[in-house]
Every structure is written in structure tokens, then in C-alpha cells.
N, C-alpha and C positions, 0 to 999 in steps of 0.2 A: 301564222304565215307573215314572210318578210316580203316588202315590195323592194324590187331592185331595176333600175334603168340598165339599158343595153350594155354601156362601158363597165358599169360597177361589176359584171359579170366576170371582167377580166380582173378588175382591181381587186375584188375581195379574195382572190386566188392568190395574188402576190404581197398581200398586206403583212407588215411587219412592224407596226406600231406607230407608223409616223402619221401626221395629219395637219391639218390648218389649225386647231386649237386643241386646248386639253378636253373640252367638252365634244367636239368631234371626234378624237382620238378614243376616247372612253365609249363612246356611241360604235364606233367601228370596231373596236374589240369585243364588245358584246356580240353585236351581228356577226362577225367572223366566227367567234366561237360556237354561236347557235348554228351557222349554215355548215360549218366543218364539222361538227358533231351530227349532221343531218338531223337535227332535232327539229327542225321547222321546214314547211314547203316554202318555194320562193313563187311568187308572182311577178311576171316581167309588167313594168308601166314605163310608159313614154314621156314622163314627167319627174319632177323632183321625187326621190323614193326616200326610203329610211333611213338611207345613209347622208342623204342631203340635209336632212331634218337639222342637223347640228351644225351644218356648214356655215361660217361667218359671212360667206358672200352670198348666200341665199336672200333675197328680197323679193316679195310677193310671187313666190312661185318660181323664179327664175335667177341665175346670177346676175348679179348688181351691174357686172360689167357686160354689156351687150353682145361685144365680139367674143367674149369668152362664152357666154351662153350660147351662142351659135357655134363654137367648137363644140361644144359638149352635145347640143343636138345631132351636129354631125358624127360624132364619134358613135353615138348610141345607135342612130340609123345605121350606120356600117356595119356594127356590130348585129342589131336584130335582122337587118337584110341577109346575112350571112347564115343566121339560125333559125328565124322564124320559118321559112320556106320547108324546114325539115319537119317540123311539128309544132302544131298551133296551140297546144294546151294553154289552159289557163294558170294553171299551177304544177310545179315540178318540185320533186325531190331535189335538193342540191346535186346529187350524185349523178343522177341522169342529166340533169342541167349542165353540168360541168362536163360531162363527156361529151354532149351536143357540142357546146362551146369549144373545148378543147380539140376535137376532130374539125372544126372548122377554122380554128386559129392555130397551125402547127409549125408554119414556117415565118421566117423573117421578114417577108414580104407581106404575109398575112395581117401583122402587128403594125406595119410603118404606119399607114393611113391613120390607125387608132390611137397609137400610143406615143408616137414621135412627137415632142414638144410637151409631153406630160412633165410636170415637175417632179414626177416620181420615177420617171422612166428608169433612170440609173441606179435606182432602189429596189425596185419590182422585182420579187422573186419569182414571180410568172414569166416575166420578159427573159428575165435570165436564164429560166429553165429553157426558154424555147432558142434563145441566141446560142446557147451551150449545146444545143443537139445538133 
């Protein structure tokens, strides 16, 4: 089982190899591969997850920059508020969870509050897909 926080449900779909450090990138590649092959189930968490584990900015369970930590928590809340009212299961198959997420986030306005300001916004394949539709 892979633990993911709210906004990472979007990020993992647009991932293409970028990251904060080599360790972070390698971890993200491994998680991405497992999730996209539907090998593992996903448990939604509201705190640092399996992706955050290798983030160089993680310090004692939160982003070492308080303002960034608050932005991250806000992004998670927006995502989880949009999807958890539909299904409160504790574990999901990636394909079913991404169907829920992608039905909730289908238009430019749906991603603005979550993704605008993200350093990966211009490179994210998931964002590009929505903006190109």
C-alpha cells in the first residue's frame, strides 16, 4: 500500500522525472511505476506521505518553510474536499481513485487553486492535459 496526500493525487499523474533531489526523483519514479501499473493500493493521508519521505524540505513531519507548509496543507484540503465526499474508502485501487480525482478536476478553474504557483506547473503532464482539452 502506498500512502498519498491530497495534492499528490494530481502530481503523480503528471510526473515525468523532475524532483527536488536525486533521492526524491528516484523515490517518485518507483512510486509512479507502482501506481501506474496498478500494482499497489493507495491510502489517502493528511500528512507527509510516501512521496514526501525523500523531500529535502521535510523536517519533523512538515515542510521546513512554514509558509510553504501552509500552502501544501491548503492544496491537500482543496483536493480532498472535492473527492472524499464522493467515496470515503480507506484504500483505493489507483485506477478507481484517479477516475474520482479526474472527474472532480476537469477544467482550468478546477486546478487553479491547487496548482497555480507550483514550481512544476509548466512541466506537469496532468495540468497540460486539462489545459489542452
